[in-house]
LORO-106724 format. One record per residue: residue in three letters; chain; residue number from 1; x, y, z of N, C-alpha, C, O in turn. Coordinates in steps of 0.1 Angstrom, whole numbers, plus 5000, padded with zeros to 4 digits. Layout:
<rec 'ALA' 'A' NUM <X Y Z> <X Y Z> <X Y Z> <X Y Z>> ...
END
This chain:
<rec 'MET' 'A' 1 <7269 6849 2855> <7280 6854 2863> <7276 6852 2878> <7285 6851 2887>> <rec 'GLY' 'A' 2 <7263 6851 2881> <7259 6849 2895> <7263 6836 2900> <7266 6835 2912>> <rec 'SER' 'A' 3 <7263 6826 2892> <7267 6813 2897> <7282 6812 2900> <7286 6805 2909>> <rec 'LEU' 'A' 4 <7291 6820 2894> <7305 6821 2897> <7307 6828 2911> <7315 6824 2919>> <rec 'ARG' 'A' 5 <7299 6838 2913> <7299 6845 2926> <7295 6836 2937> <7300 6837 2949>> <rec 'HIS' 'A' 6 <7286 6827 2934> <7281 6817 2945> <7293 6808 2949> <7292 6804 2961>> <rec 'LEU' 'A' 7 <7302 6805 2941> <7313 6796 2945> <7322 6802 2956> <7328 6795 2964>> <rec 'PHE' 'A' 8 <7323 6815 2957> <7332 6822 2966> <7325 6829 2978> <7332 6835 2986>> <rec 'LYS' 'A' 9 <7312 6828 2978> <7304 6834 2989> <7302 6825 3001> <7300 6813 2999>> <rec 'ILE' 'A' 10 <7303 6830 3013> <7301 6822 3025> <7286 6825 3029> <7283 6836 3034>> <rec 'PRO' 'A' 11 <7277 6815 3028> <7263 6817 3031> <7261 6817 3046> <7270 6812 3054>> <rec 'LEU' 'A' 12 <7250 6822 3050> <7246 6822 3064> <7246 6808 3070> <7249 6807 3082>> <rec 'ARG' 'A' 13 <7242 6799 3063> <7241 6785 3067> <7254 6780 3072> <7255 6772 3082>> <rec 'SER' 'A' 14 <7265 6784 3066> <7279 6779 3070> <7283 6786 3083> <7292 6781 3089>> <rec 'THR' 'A' 15 <7278 6798 3086> <7283 6805 3098> <7275 6802 3110> <7279 6806 3121>> <rec 'LEU' 'A' 16 <7263 6795 3109> <7255 6791 3120> <7263 6781 3129> <7269 6772 3123>> <rec 'PRO' 'A' 17 <7262 6782 3142> <7268 6772 3151> <7260 6760 3151> <7248 6760 3150>> <rec 'ARG' 'A' 18 <7267 6749 3151> <7260 6736 3151> <7260 6731 3166> <7270 6727 3171>> <rec 'LEU' 'A' 19 <7249 6732 3172> <7248 6730 3186> <7246 6715 3190> <7249 6711 3202>> <rec 'ARG' 'A' 20 <7242 6707 3181> <7240 6693 3185> <7253 6686 3188> <7263 6689 3182>> <rec 'HIS' 'A' 21 <7253 6678 3199> <7264 6671 3203> <7275 6680 3209> <7286 6675 3212>> <rec 'HIS' 'A' 22 <7273 6693 3211> <7283 6702 3216> <7279 6706 3230> <7287 6713 3237>> <rec 'LEU' 'A' 23 <7267 6702 3235> <7263 6707 3248> <7265 6697 3259> <7261 6699 3270>> <rec 'THR' 'A' 24 <7272 6686 3256> <7275 6676 3266> <7290 6677 3270> <7298 6681 3262>> <rec 'THR' 'A' 25 <7293 6674 3282> <7307 6674 3287> <7309 6663 3298> <7299 6660 3305>> <rec 'ASP' 'A' 26 <7321 6657 3298> <7323 6647 3309> <7333 6653 3319> <7340 6646 3325>> <rec 'ARG' 'A' 27 <7332 6666 3321> <7341 6673 3331> <7336 6672 3345> <7324 6673 3347>> <rec 'LYS' 'A' 28 <7345 6669 3354> <7342 6669 3368> <7342 6684 3373> <7350 6691 3368>> <rec 'LEU' 'A' 29 <7334 6687 3382> <7333 6701 3387> <7345 6706 3394> <7347 6719 3394>> <rec 'ASP' 'A' 30 <7353 6698 3400> <7365 6703 3407> <7377 6705 3399> <7387 6711 3404>> <rec 'GLU' 'A' 31 <7378 6700 3386> <7390 6702 3378> <7388 6714 3369> <7378 6717 3364>> <rec 'TYR' 'A' 32 <7399 6721 3367> <7399 6733 3359> <7413 6735 3353> <7423 6734 3360>> <rec 'ASP' 'A' 33 <7414 6736 3340> <7426 6738 3333> <7424 6750 3323> <7416 6750 3315>> <rec 'GLU' 'A' 34 <7432 6760 3325> <7430 6773 3317> <7432 6770 3302> <7425 6775 3294>> <rec 'SER' 'A' 35 <7442 6761 3298> <7445 6759 3284> <7433 6751 3278> <7429 6754 3267>> <rec 'VAL' 'A' 36 <7428 6741 3285> <7417 6734 3280> <7404 6743 3279> <7397 6742 3270>> <rec 'ASN' 'A' 37 <7403 6751 3289> <7391 6761 3289> <7392 6770 3277> <7381 6773 3271>> <rec 'LEU' 'A' 38 <7403 6774 3273> <7405 6783 3261> <7400 6776 3249> <7393 6782 3241>> <rec 'LEU' 'A' 39 <7404 6764 3247> <7399 6756 3235> <7384 6753 3235> <7378 6753 3225>> <rec 'LEU' 'A' 40 <7379 6750 3247> <7364 6748 3248> <7356 6760 3246> <7346 6760 3238>> <rec 'GLU' 'A' 41 <7360 6771 3251> <7353 6784 3249> <7354 6789 3235> <7345 6795 3230>> <rec 'GLY' 'A' 42 <7365 6785 3228> <7366 6789 3214> <7358 6780 3205> <7358 6782 3193>> <rec 'GLY' 'A' 43 <7352 6769 3210> <7345 6760 3202> <7353 6750 3194> <7349 6745 3183>> <rec 'LEU' 'A' 44 <7366 6748 3198> <7375 6740 3190> <7376 6726 3195> <7381 6717 3188>> <rec 'ALA' 'A' 45 <7370 6723 3207> <7369 6709 3212> <7356 6707 3218> <7349 6716 3223>> <rec 'ARG' 'A' 46 <7352 6694 3219> <7338 6691 3224> <7339 6688 3239> <7329 6692 3246>> <rec 'ASN' 'A' 47 <7349 6682 3244> <7349 6679 3258> <7364 6681 3263> <7373 6683 3256>> <rec 'TRP' 'A' 48 <7365 6680 3277> <7377 6684 3283> <7388 6674 3280> <7400 6678 3278>> <rec 'ARG' 'A' 49 <7385 6661 3280> <7396 6651 3277> <7401 6653 3263> <7414 6652 3261>> <rec 'ASN' 'A' 50 <7393 6655 3253> <7398 6656 3239> <7406 6669 3238> <7415 6670 3230>> <rec 'ALA' 'A' 51 <7402 6680 3245> <7409 6692 3244> <7423 6691 3250> <7433 6695 3244>> <rec 'ALA' 'A' 52 <7424 6684 3261> <7437 6681 3268> <7446 6672 3259> <7458 6674 3257>> <rec 'ARG' 'A' 53 <7440 6662 3253> <7447 6653 3244> <7452 6661 3231> <7463 6658 3226>> <rec 'MET' 'A' 54 <7444 6670 3226> <7448 6678 3215> <7460 6687 3218> <7469 6688 3210>> <rec 'VAL' 'A' 55 <7460 6693 3230> <7472 6701 3234> <7484 6693 3235> <7495 6697 3231>> <rec 'LYS' 'A' 56 <7482 6681 3241> <7494 6672 3244> <7499 6667 3231> <7512 6666 3229>> <rec 'ALA' 'A' 57 <7491 6663 3221> <7495 6657 3209> <7502 6667 3199> <7511 6664 3192>> <rec 'SER' 'A' 58 <7497 6680 3200> <7502 6690 3191> <7516 6695 3195> <7523 6701 3187>> <rec 'LYS' 'A' 59 <7519 6694 3208> <7532 6699 3214> <7534 6714 3212> <7545 6719 3209>> <rec 'LYS' 'A' 60 <7522 6721 3212> <7522 6735 3211> <7516 6741 3223> <7509 6734 3230>> <rec 'THR' 'A' 61 <7517 6754 3225> <7510 6761 3236> <7496 6761 3232> <7492 6762 3220>> <rec 'PRO' 'A' 62 <7487 6762 3242> <7473 6763 3239> <7469 6775 3232> <7460 6775 3223>> <rec 'GLN' 'A' 63 <7476 6786 3234> <7473 6799 3227> <7477 6797 3212> <7469 6802 3204>> <rec 'ALA' 'A' 64 <7488 6792 3209> <7492 6790 3195> <7483 6780 3188> <7479 6782 3177>> <rec 'LEU' 'A' 65 <7479 6770 3195> <7469 6760 3189> <7456 6767 3187> <7449 6764 3177>> <rec 'PHE' 'A' 66 <7451 6775 3196> <7439 6782 3194> <7439 6791 3182> <7430 6791 3174>> <rec 'TRP' 'A' 67 <7450 6799 3180> <7450 6808 3168> <7452 6800 3155> <7448 6805 3145>> <rec 'GLU' 'A' 68 <7459 6789 3156> <7461 6781 3144> <7448 6774 3140> <7445 6774 3128>> <rec 'LEU' 'A' 69 <7440 6770 3149> <7427 6763 3146> <7416 6772 3143> <7406 6768 3137>> <rec 'SER' 'A' 70 <7416 6785 3148> <7405 6794 3146> <7407 6804 3135> <7403 6815 3136>> <rec 'LYS' 'A' 71 <7414 6800 3125> <7415 6808 3113> <7402 6810 3106> <7393 6802 3107>> <rec 'LYS' 'A' 72 <7400 6821 3099> <7388 6824 3092> <7385 6814 3081> <7394 6809 3074>> <rec 'TYR' 'A' 73 <7373 6810 3080> <7368 6800 3071> <7369 6806 3057> <7364 6816 3054>> <rec 'ARG' 'A' 74 <7376 6798 3048> <7377 6802 3034> <7369 6792 3026> <7370 6780 3027>> <rec 'PRO' 'A' 75 <7360 6797 3017> <7352 6787 3009> <7361 6779 3000> <7370 6783 2994>> <rec 'ASN' 'A' 76 <7357 6766 2999> <7364 6757 2990> <7356 6756 2977> <7347 6749 2975>> <rec 'TRP' 'A' 77 <7361 6764 2967> <7353 6766 2955> <7354 6753 2946> <7344 6751 2939>> <rec 'ARG' 'A' 78 <7364 6745 2947> <7365 6733 2940> <7354 6723 2945> <7347 6717 2937>> <rec 'ARG' 'A' 79 <7353 6722 2958> <7343 6713 2964> <7329 6718 2960> <7320 6710 2957>> <rec 'ARG' 'A' 80 <7327 6731 2961> <7314 6736 2958> <7310 6734 2943> <7299 6731 2940>> <rec 'LEU' 'A' 81 <7320 6736 2935> <7317 6734 2920> <7314 6719 2918> <7305 6717 2910>> <rec 'ARG' 'A' 82 <7321 6710 2924> <7318 6696 2922> <7304 6693 2927> <7296 6686 2920>> <rec 'TYR' 'A' 83 <7300 6698 2939> <7286 6695 2944> <7276 6702 2936> <7264 6697 2935>> <rec 'TRP' 'A' 84 <7279 6714 2931> <7269 6721 2922> <7267 6713 2910> <7255 6712 2905>> <rec 'ALA' 'A' 85 <7277 6708 2904> <7276 6700 2892> <7268 6687 2895> <7259 6683 2887>> <rec 'ILE' 'A' 86 <7270 6681 2906> <7262 6669 2910> <7248 6673 2911> <7239 6665 2907>> <rec 'GLY' 'A' 87 <7245 6684 2917> <7231 6689 2919> <7224 6692 2906> <7213 6689 2904>> <rec 'VAL' 'A' 88 <7232 6698 2896> <7226 6701 2883> <7223 6688 2876> <7213 6687 2869>> <rec 'ILE' 'A' 89 <7232 6678 2877> <7230 6665 2870> <7218 6658 2876> <7211 6650 2870>> <rec 'GLY' 'A' 90 <7215 6661 2889> <7204 6654 2896> <7208 6643 2905> <7201 6634 2908>> <rec 'GLY' 'A' 91 <7220 6644 2910> <7225 6634 2919> <7219 6634 2933> <7218 6623 2939>> <rec 'TYR' 'A' 92 <7215 6645 2938> <7209 6646 2951> <7194 6648 2950> <7189 6656 2941>> <rec 'THR' 'A' 93 <7186 6641 2958> <7172 6643 2957> <7166 6650 2970> <7155 6653 2970>> <rec 'SER' 'A' 94 <7175 6652 2980> <7170 6658 2992> <7182 6667 2998> <7193 6665 2994>> <rec 'ASP' 'A' 95 <7178 6676 3007> <7188 6684 3014> <7191 6678 3028> <7181 6676 3036>> <rec 'PRO' 'A' 96 <7203 6674 3031> <7206 6667 3043> <7204 6677 3055> <7203 6672 3067>> <rec 'HIS' 'A' 97 <7204 6690 3053> <7203 6699 3065> <7189 6705 3066> <7186 6714 3074>> <rec 'ALA' 'A' 98 <7179 6700 3058> <7166 6706 3057> <7159 6706 3071> <7153 6716 3075>> <rec 'ARG' 'A' 99 <7159 6694 3078> <7152 6693 3090> <7158 6703 3101> <7151 6710 3108>> <rec 'GLU' 'A' 100 <7171 6703 3102> <7178 6712 3111> <7175 6726 3108> <7173 6734 3118>> <rec 'LEU' 'A' 101 <7175 6730 3096> <7172 6744 3092> <7158 6748 3095> <7154 6759 3098>> <rec 'ARG' 'A' 102 <7149 6738 3093> <7134 6741 3096> <7133 6743 3110> <7125 6752 3114>> <rec 'GLU' 'A' 103 <7139 6735 3119> <7138 6737 3133> <7144 6751 3137> <7138 6758 3146>> <rec 'LEU' 'A' 104 <7155 6755 3131> <7161 6768 3134> <7151 6779 3130> <7150 6789 3137>> <rec 'ASP' 'A' 105 <7145 6777 3118> <7136 6787 3113> <7124 6788 3122> <7119 6799 3124>> <rec 'ASP' 'A' 106 <7119 6777 3127> <7107 6778 3136> <7111 6785 3149> <7103 6792 3155>> <rec 'MET' 'A' 107 <7123 6782 3154> <7127 6789 3167> <7129 6804 3165> <7125 6811 3174>> <rec 'ARG' 'A' 108 <7135 6808 3154> <7138 6822 3151> <7125 6829 3146> <7124 6841 3148>> <rec 'GLY' 'A' 109 <7117 6822 3140> <7104 6828 3135> <7107 6836 3122> <7099 6845 3119>> <rec 'GLY' 'A' 110 <7118 6833 3115> <7121 6840 3103> <7127 6831 3093> <7127 6819 3094>> <rec 'ASP' 'A' 111 <7133 6838 3083> <7140 6830 3072> <7154 6829 3075> <7161 6839 3079>> <rec 'VAL' 'A' 112 <7160 6817 3073> <7174 6815 3076> <7182 6818 3064> <7195 6817 3064>> 
END
């Protein structure tokens, strides 16, 4: 029964922010746009140009776009079941996130 509970649980690993490639920006210091700033602070866009492009392409207000994109994460149990079965069969030989989690563990000094 524990393995069925695992399909619907959100682990700590999924809630950790992924900081790589998110700390760069091509923004000039003199430009400021409140709508773009809202999307950047919410972590929904990586840089100013892409955030502005997202607002323009969606044809929605930035606030509506923010609430639509920042919905609570729901576990995809079908995907997890598929990858669990692949792991049981022996399809994966390594963890793709192992190095990043080791670095996080070393920085925090505890167990992730």
